[in-house]
N, CA, C and O of each residue as an XYZ file, in Angstrom:
532
protein
N     -19.929    -15.666    -21.376
C     -18.840    -15.872    -20.785
C     -18.908    -15.398    -19.446
O     -18.984    -14.190    -19.219
N     -18.879    -16.594    -18.177
C     -19.238    -16.321    -16.842
C     -17.989    -16.329    -15.752
O     -16.840    -16.447    -16.177
N     -18.163    -16.243    -14.810
C     -16.767    -16.208    -13.695
C     -16.564    -17.767    -13.561
O     -17.500    -18.537    -13.345
N     -15.372    -18.118    -13.698
C     -15.230    -19.408    -13.385
C     -14.735    -19.446    -12.242
O     -13.679    -18.833    -12.085
N     -15.364    -20.214    -11.017
C     -15.069    -20.228     -9.584
C     -13.931    -21.195     -9.219
O     -13.454    -21.236     -8.086
N     -13.518    -21.977    -10.245
C     -12.518    -23.167    -10.314
C     -11.323    -22.500    -10.755
O     -10.294    -23.093    -10.429
N     -11.194    -21.624    -11.290
C      -9.986    -20.950    -11.966
C      -8.932    -20.252    -10.814
O      -9.262    -19.687     -9.771
N      -7.705    -20.453    -11.290
C      -6.523    -20.320    -10.199
C      -6.451    -18.824     -9.524
O      -6.016    -18.577     -8.400
N      -7.011    -17.829    -10.527
C      -7.185    -16.676     -9.898
C      -8.103    -16.455     -9.040
O      -7.868    -15.733     -8.071
N      -9.376    -17.059     -9.239
C     -10.462    -16.992     -8.685
C     -10.167    -17.653     -7.193
O     -10.448    -17.054     -6.155
N      -9.656    -18.760     -7.222
C      -9.224    -19.317     -5.863
C      -8.148    -18.246     -4.928
O      -8.308    -17.839     -3.777
N      -7.176    -18.014     -5.755
C      -6.303    -16.937     -5.223
C      -6.854    -15.749     -4.430
O      -6.400    -15.286     -3.384
N      -8.069    -15.289     -5.228
C      -8.797    -13.952     -4.639
C      -9.448    -14.280     -3.527
O      -9.455    -13.644     -2.473
N     -10.180    -15.615     -3.851
C     -11.350    -15.970     -2.496
C     -10.477    -16.409     -1.153
O     -10.938    -16.118     -0.050
N      -9.148    -17.149     -1.261
C      -8.176    -17.136     -0.167
C      -7.527    -16.141      0.292
O      -7.140    -16.205      1.459
N      -7.257    -15.033     -0.459
C      -6.694    -13.615      0.064
C      -7.974    -13.072      0.835
O      -7.775    -12.537      1.926
N      -9.157    -13.160      0.395
C     -10.232    -12.546      1.129
C     -10.579    -13.192      2.463
O     -10.965    -12.660      3.504
N     -10.383    -14.268      2.221
C     -10.502    -15.184      3.656
C      -9.221    -14.869      4.887
O      -9.415    -14.891      6.102
N      -8.086    -14.621      4.298
C      -7.075    -14.308      5.017
C      -7.060    -12.894      5.588
O      -6.612    -12.502      6.665
N      -7.567    -12.328      4.755
C      -7.854    -10.715      5.384
C      -8.752    -10.296      5.837
O      -8.817     -9.115      6.178
N      -9.828    -11.243      5.994
C     -10.938    -11.088      6.587
C     -10.796    -11.694      8.078
O     -11.494    -11.278      9.003
N      -9.989    -12.548      8.207
C      -9.386    -13.356      9.428
C      -8.636    -12.451     10.248
O      -8.837    -12.141     11.422
N      -7.723    -12.066      9.440
C      -6.850    -11.012     10.000
C      -7.514     -9.689     10.653
O      -7.262     -9.198     11.753
N      -8.345     -9.290      9.766
C      -9.132     -7.745     10.266
C      -9.909     -8.082     11.698
O      -9.833     -7.365     12.695
N     -10.704     -9.369     11.598
C     -11.510     -9.644     12.511
C     -10.598    -10.075     14.102
O     -10.811     -9.420     15.122
N      -9.896    -10.904     14.085
C      -8.658    -11.009     15.060
C      -7.891     -9.877     15.488
O      -7.482     -9.820     16.648
N      -7.637     -8.881     14.571
C      -7.352     -7.471     15.040
C      -7.967     -6.992     15.623
O      -7.602     -6.650     16.748
N      -9.260     -6.715     15.138
C     -10.395     -6.027     16.059
C     -10.610     -6.529     17.382
O     -10.666     -5.939     18.461
N     -10.710     -7.635     17.107
C     -10.960     -8.261     18.599
C      -9.782     -8.060     19.800
O     -10.045     -7.708     20.950
N      -8.637     -8.313     19.365
C      -7.538     -7.921     20.169
C      -7.345     -6.442     20.417
O      -6.840     -6.188     21.510
N      -7.683     -5.243     19.520
C      -7.900     -4.075     19.908
C      -8.987     -3.688     21.092
O      -8.778     -2.859     21.977
N     -10.167     -4.448     20.921
C     -11.359     -4.174     21.837
C     -10.780     -4.825     23.344
O     -10.818     -4.319     24.466
N     -10.261     -6.090     22.911
C      -9.672     -6.636     24.367
C      -8.618     -5.721     24.993
O      -8.680     -5.465     26.195
N      -7.554     -5.170     24.135
C      -6.635     -4.041     24.769
C      -7.267     -3.028     25.373
O      -6.984     -2.616     26.498
N      -8.166     -2.578     24.635
C      -9.048     -1.302     25.190
C      -9.833     -1.265     26.380
O     -10.006     -0.236     27.032
N     -10.326     -2.422     26.677
C     -10.792     -3.166     27.602
C      -9.652     -3.129     28.895
O      -9.726     -2.442     29.915
N      -8.864     -3.841     28.608
C      -8.036     -4.107     29.683
C      -7.069     -2.789     30.005
O      -6.599     -2.646     31.134
N      -6.843     -1.976     29.095
C      -6.116     -0.225     29.468
C      -7.173      0.413     30.218
O      -6.838      1.018     31.236
N      -8.444      0.381     29.875
C      -9.424      1.098     30.345
C      -9.720      0.875     32.254
O      -9.993      1.685     33.140
N      -9.470     -0.808     32.248
C      -9.387     -1.024     33.673
C      -8.073     -0.405     34.565
O      -7.969     -0.407     35.792
N      -7.173      0.088     33.639
C      -5.627      0.073     34.263
C      -5.799      1.506     34.080
O      -5.608      1.957     35.210
N      -5.993      2.255     33.478
C      -6.445      3.644     33.787
C      -5.542      4.362     32.229
O      -5.825      5.504     31.870
N      -4.711      3.701     31.615
C      -4.247      4.287     30.551
C      -4.671      3.523     29.457
O      -3.851      2.664     29.130
N      -6.003      3.579     28.589
C      -6.171      2.562     27.482
C      -5.258      2.553     26.218
O      -4.823      1.512     25.725
N      -5.007      3.804     25.736
C      -4.334      3.952     24.520
C      -2.604      3.272     24.507
O      -2.090      2.546     23.656
N      -1.929      3.898     25.945
C      -0.733      3.526     25.881
C      -0.655      1.807     25.962
O      -0.008      1.062     25.226
N      -1.397      1.503     26.927
C      -1.927      0.038     27.130
C      -1.840     -0.771     26.196
O      -1.132     -1.775     26.115
N      -2.789     -0.214     25.248
C      -3.375     -0.912     24.099
C      -2.080     -1.000     23.088
O      -1.750     -2.011     22.468
N      -1.511      0.099     23.060
C      -0.069     -0.321     22.001
C       0.795     -1.270     22.213
O       1.220     -2.038     21.351
N       1.112     -1.259     23.451
C       2.241     -2.179     24.081
C       1.454     -3.615     24.462
O       2.148     -4.587     24.760
N       0.019     -3.725     24.445
C      -0.333     -5.144     24.510
C      -0.359     -5.705     22.934
O       0.100     -6.812     22.654
N      -1.007     -4.728     21.843
C      -0.655     -5.162     20.492
C       0.241     -5.707     20.061
O       0.159     -6.715     19.360
N       1.544     -5.003     20.483
C       3.005     -5.133     19.971
C       3.295     -6.489     20.675
O       3.845     -7.335     19.971
N       3.031     -6.792     21.856
C       3.280     -8.081     22.425
C       2.396     -8.995     21.943
O       2.909    -10.112     21.866
N       1.259     -8.945     21.589
C       0.481    -10.181     21.134
C       0.535    -10.381     19.615
O       0.329    -11.441     19.024
N       0.866     -9.115     19.043
C       1.159     -9.318     17.702
C       2.553    -10.412     17.457
O       2.484    -11.312     16.620
N       3.522    -10.237     18.120
C       4.418    -11.239     17.985
C       4.378    -12.395     18.636
O       5.192    -13.285     18.390
N       3.597    -12.496     19.381
C       3.043    -13.868     19.936
C       2.096    -14.641     18.838
O       2.073    -15.859     18.663
N       1.331    -13.666     18.147
C       0.314    -14.658     17.233
C       1.368    -14.713     15.885
O       1.053    -15.584     15.074
N       2.584    -13.896     15.532
C       3.331    -14.266     14.596
C       4.048    -15.585     15.133
O       4.054    -16.410     14.219
N       4.571    -16.013     16.126
C       5.219    -17.173     16.321
C       4.288    -18.221     16.565
O       4.759    -19.344     16.385
N       3.057    -18.168     16.938
C       2.204    -19.460     16.751
C       2.215    -19.719     15.497
O       2.407    -20.894     15.185
N       2.038    -18.822     14.540
C       1.607    -18.983     13.115
C       2.655    -19.503     12.410
O       2.469    -20.193     11.408
N       4.030    -19.168     12.951
C       5.000    -19.705     12.131
C       5.214    -21.130     12.603
O       5.606    -22.001     11.827
N       4.909    -21.397     14.091
C       4.977    -22.844     14.630
C       4.033    -23.752     14.009
O       4.303    -24.950     13.922
N       2.826    -23.220     13.523
C       2.110    -24.053     13.104
C       2.400    -24.125     11.650
O       1.853    -25.112     11.159
N       3.089    -23.402     10.769
C       3.391    -23.616      9.487
C       4.395    -24.566      9.404
O       4.453    -25.423      8.523
N       5.207    -24.425     10.330
C       6.566    -25.256     10.298
C       6.392    -26.646     10.236
O       5.624    -27.177     11.038
N       7.133    -27.472      9.207
C       6.673    -28.719      8.825
C       7.408    -29.660     10.314
O       8.458    -29.406     10.904
N       6.365    -30.819     10.599
C       7.067    -31.651     11.842
C       8.060    -32.843     11.158
O       9.174    -33.194     11.545
N       7.427    -33.246     10.233
C       8.291    -34.213      9.140
C       7.750    -34.131      7.855
O       6.775    -33.455      7.525
N       8.614    -35.047      6.959
C       8.441    -34.756      5.321
C       7.206    -34.949      4.793
O       6.879    -34.521      3.686
N       6.433    -35.628      5.586
C       4.915    -36.037      4.906
C       4.200    -34.722      5.063
O       3.250    -34.453      4.328
N       4.663    -33.808      6.089
C       4.082    -32.139      5.872
C       4.290    -31.605      4.639
O       3.590    -30.660      4.275
N       5.103    -32.037      3.964
C       5.424    -31.035      2.758
C       5.024    -31.935      1.616
O       5.607    -31.767      0.546
N       4.341    -32.626      1.687
C       3.536    -33.516      0.761
C       2.465    -33.039     -0.178
O       2.348    -33.094     -1.402
N       1.615    -32.484      0.927
C       0.211    -31.805      0.252
C      -0.582    -31.406      1.018
O      -0.356    -31.882      2.130
N      -1.517    -30.686      1.000
C      -2.266    -29.497      1.895
C      -3.184    -30.896      3.093
O      -3.680    -32.009      2.913
N      -2.975    -29.941      4.291
C      -3.695    -30.773      5.354
C      -4.697    -30.322      5.462
O      -4.990    -29.271      4.893
N      -5.570    -31.024      6.271
C      -7.071    -30.607      6.114
C      -7.392    -29.575      7.291
O      -6.749    -29.514      8.338
N      -8.417    -28.823      6.980
C      -8.668    -27.432      7.548
C      -9.050    -27.957      8.971
O      -9.825    -28.818      9.388
N      -8.178    -27.077      9.538
C      -7.965    -27.036     11.047
C      -9.293    -25.806     11.406
O      -9.636    -24.824     10.748
N      -9.818    -26.347     12.712
C     -11.073    -25.325     13.045
C     -10.808    -24.711     14.349
O     -10.378    -25.457     15.229
N     -10.995    -23.473     14.616
C     -10.776    -23.256     16.282
C     -12.184    -22.282     15.960
O     -12.815    -22.269     14.903
N     -12.493    -21.405     17.317
C     -13.511    -20.902     17.720
C     -13.257    -19.554     16.994
O     -14.309    -19.018     16.645
N     -12.184    -18.901     16.693
C     -12.073    -17.720     15.762
C     -12.327    -18.194     14.479
O     -12.785    -17.333     13.728
N     -12.163    -19.342     13.979
C     -12.436    -19.620     12.854
C     -13.840    -19.746     12.473
O     -14.255    -19.539     11.333
N     -14.556    -20.094     13.470
C     -16.272    -20.329     13.375
C     -16.753    -18.709     13.526
O     -17.760    -18.315     12.937
N     -16.052    -17.938     14.251
C     -16.844    -16.516     14.100
C     -16.567    -15.879     12.505
O     -17.375    -15.449     11.682
N     -15.257    -15.998     12.455
C     -14.861    -15.448     11.029
C     -15.790    -15.945      9.737
O     -16.304    -15.145      8.955
N     -15.927    -17.430      9.633
C     -16.745    -17.817      8.779
C     -18.002    -17.548      9.058
O     -18.624    -18.061      8.128
N     -18.813    -17.014      9.833
C     -19.896    -16.219      9.793
C     -19.759    -15.149      9.538
O     -20.751    -14.601      9.057
N     -18.750    -14.475      9.683
C     -18.673    -12.899      8.877
C     -18.373    -12.904      7.460
O     -18.858    -12.061      6.706
N     -17.515    -13.912      7.031
C     -16.987    -13.980      5.977
C     -17.903    -14.156      4.521
O     -18.829    -14.966      4.489
N     -17.538    -13.297      3.299
C     -18.261    -13.772      2.073
C     -17.726    -14.722      1.550
O     -17.905    -14.820      0.336
N     -16.964    -15.667      2.161
C     -16.510    -16.976      1.496
C     -17.675    -17.732      0.798
O     -17.655    -18.151     -0.359
N     -18.790    -17.847      1.777
C     -19.882    -18.675      1.233
C     -20.308    -18.348     -0.002
O     -20.516    -19.303     -0.749
N     -20.532    -17.061     -0.507
C     -20.981    -16.256     -1.862
C     -19.782    -16.838     -2.780
O     -20.094    -17.417     -3.820
N     -18.294    -16.690     -2.392
C     -17.403    -16.906     -3.390
C     -17.177    -18.024     -3.700
O     -16.543    -18.196     -4.741
N     -17.639    -19.262     -2.865
C     -17.698    -20.552     -3.080
C     -16.419    -21.282     -3.117
O     -16.326    -22.244     -3.880
N     -15.382    -20.919     -2.350
C     -14.123    -21.535     -1.758
C     -14.330    -22.890     -0.849
O     -14.740    -22.830      0.310
N     -14.038    -23.967     -1.432
C     -13.934    -25.105     -0.527
C     -13.066    -24.954      0.589
O     -12.038    -24.283      0.686
N     -13.805    -25.891      1.653
C     -13.020    -25.418      3.168
C     -11.475    -25.907      2.914
O     -10.569    -25.349      3.533
N     -11.191    -26.997      1.958
C      -9.938    -28.074      1.788
C      -8.943    -26.612      0.974
O      -7.725    -26.651      1.146
N      -9.429    -25.627      0.287
C      -8.836    -25.128     -0.552
C      -8.227    -23.536      0.274
O      -7.538    -22.696     -0.305
N      -8.533    -23.478      1.215
C      -8.664    -22.171      2.205
C      -6.867    -22.438      2.665
O      -6.146    -23.420      2.482
N      -6.524    -20.790      3.465
C      -4.996    -20.761      4.147
C      -5.213    -21.760      5.335
O      -6.163    -21.776      6.117
N      -4.115    -22.594      5.299
C      -4.078    -23.114      6.723
C      -4.063    -22.259      7.961
O      -3.570    -21.134      7.889
N      -4.510    -22.658      8.966
C      -4.635    -21.920     10.529
C      -3.217    -21.131     10.534
O      -3.133    -19.904     10.591
N      -2.170    -21.978     10.470
C      -1.059    -20.986     10.719
C      -0.654    -19.728      9.751
O      -0.024    -18.756     10.166
N      -1.090    -19.878      8.450
C      -0.886    -19.086      7.861
C      -2.049    -17.548      8.194
O      -1.768    -16.361      8.026
N      -3.195    -18.083      8.638
C      -3.951    -17.034      8.997
C      -3.714    -16.409      9.995
O      -4.135    -15.256     10.094
N      -2.972    -17.003     11.011
C      -2.540    -16.640     12.447
C      -1.268    -15.860     12.179
O      -0.941    -15.005     13.002
N      -0.566    -16.057     11.175
C       0.600    -15.078     10.722
C       0.431    -14.071     10.125
O       1.397    -13.322      9.982
N      -0.767    -13.739      9.613
C      -1.305    -12.843      8.804
C      -2.171    -11.900      9.925
O      -2.406    -10.709      9.719
N      -2.566    -12.561     11.031
C      -3.389    -11.808     11.833
C      -2.406    -10.895     12.635
O      -2.526     -9.718     12.975
N      -1.322    -11.861     12.849
C      -0.150    -11.212     13.593
C       0.562     -9.822     12.964
O       0.996     -8.889     13.639
N       0.570     -9.910     11.740
C       0.894     -8.988     11.180
C       0.109     -7.559     10.729
O       0.581     -6.450     10.478
N      -1.476     -8.113     10.732
C      -2.435     -7.027     11.135
C      -2.493     -6.354     12.716
O      -2.773     -5.165     12.863
N      -2.184     -7.296     13.931
C      -1.846     -6.240     14.831
C      -0.858     -5.789     15.114
O      -0.933     -4.895     15.958
N       0.347     -6.096     14.661
C       1.423     -5.102     14.749
C       1.316     -4.158     13.964
O       1.730     -3.108     14.453
N       0.858     -4.059     12.735
C       0.393     -2.799     12.076
C      -0.503     -1.752     12.627
O      -0.358     -0.552     12.393
N      -1.555     -2.325     13.465
C      -2.471     -1.659     14.299
C      -1.537     -0.939     15.284
O      -1.716      0.264     15.479
N      -0.468     -1.652     15.971
C       0.503     -1.401     16.824
C       1.204     -0.088     16.373
O       0.948      0.983     16.923
N       2.160     -0.211     15.285
C       2.755      0.766     14.623
C       1.788      1.911     14.263
O       2.322      2.995     14.497
N       0.643      2.016     13.811
C      -0.537      3.053     13.545
C      -0.523      3.740     14.681
O      -0.155      4.913     14.611
N      -0.858      3.268     15.791
C      -0.853      3.799     17.014
C       0.281      4.533     17.197
O       0.061      5.739     17.316
N       1.384      4.210     17.257
C       2.860      4.500     17.397
C       3.313      5.944     16.342
O       3.679      7.054     16.730
N       3.160      5.531     15.151
C       3.628      6.467     14.231
C       2.619      7.567     13.732
O       2.858      8.773     13.668
N       1.446      6.931     13.392
C       0.447      7.878     12.707
C      -0.409      8.800     14.113
O      -0.490     10.021     13.975
N      -0.909      8.262     15.194
C      -1.284      8.926     16.110
C      -0.618      9.208     17.434
O      -1.211      9.529     18.464
N       0.749      9.042     17.280
C       1.561      9.507     18.598
C       1.227      9.255     19.802
O       1.342     10.072     20.716
N       0.685      7.856     19.952
C       0.501      7.377     21.277
C       1.587      6.636     21.873
O       1.480      6.198     23.019
């Protein structure tokens, strides 16, 4: 009895890993960029918190705008995979090649950006609530 990569559970797990990896990598990149900007301006942690807050909401907005249907044909079926430079970096770091998830079965770019915005906002919240920045 082997692991069936085409089952609904396997596809869901692979899609979830894809979304979490995308969100984690983009949140890490946002943190590094925010720390660099903050270091240049003198207050890295405080500025990081505010930049992540604004950037997280912008990322959420872009994700929602990409997910919003523009006409009724958008609701009929999955759209082809949209690619970006960030997606290319994530594809190199992601374990999805070993999981065997086809490109057309992954989350849309809008869903990944929405998850990324949530991750960025979570880091901003953690800086405020946990670390007291």
